[in-house]
N, C-alpha and C positions, 0 to 999 in steps of 0.2 A: 195769277202765275202768271208769268207771259214767258213768250220764250224766243226768245232771239239768236240769227246765225249770222253770222264774220264768215270773213274767209276763212279761219282757219281750225272755229270752234260754234258748238253750242254752248248756248249761257239762257240757263233758268233759274228763274224768281219765283221765289213762294215767298210766304209769308210767316213771319216769326212763331206763328199759329201753329203750322205745318207741324205731324205728330216726327220726333225726331227717330223714334222706333222704326216708321215707316217707309221711311226717306231714305234711315240708312237697308232697309232692304230690294228698295231702290237701285240703289248706290252698289251695292253690292250686287245686284241682277246684273246692272248694266257695265261694270267692269268685267265683270263674267262671258257679258258677249263681245268686250274689247278681246278679249287672252286668248279667246276660241274661234274668234272669226275667222283666222289665218290658219287652220287646220281642218285637215279633210282626213277622219279617221270616221270609220262605217261605221253604223250606231252597233252594230254587231261588236264588235274589239270595246267599245263605251261598255253595255251592259256586262260584257264579261267583267271588264274593269271593276264597274261597282258592283257586280256578283263576290267577287274577292274581297272587297274593300267591305262590304258587308256579314263576310260570313268571318275575317279576320277580327271585327269588332265584335262580334255576336261570343266566338271564342272567349275574345278576351274579358268580355261584362256578362259571360251569361247566366255567371252565379251571384251576380246580384238581383237579377231577376226573379230566378227561379232557384228556388232552395229545399 
């Protein structure tokens, strides 16, 4: 692996043998960091939203798991 920097970007070079699923997970994480870096939301707010999303998902999918 090689990491290079220019005035405008960081370039990461990996061999073709690298695991693409792991790379995709890593790229998704980097994208998340990029997208959320400008937001200043209290952790309490994030936790509450996550709870709401999880509750909604569970309500929709409960029947698939509990019979």
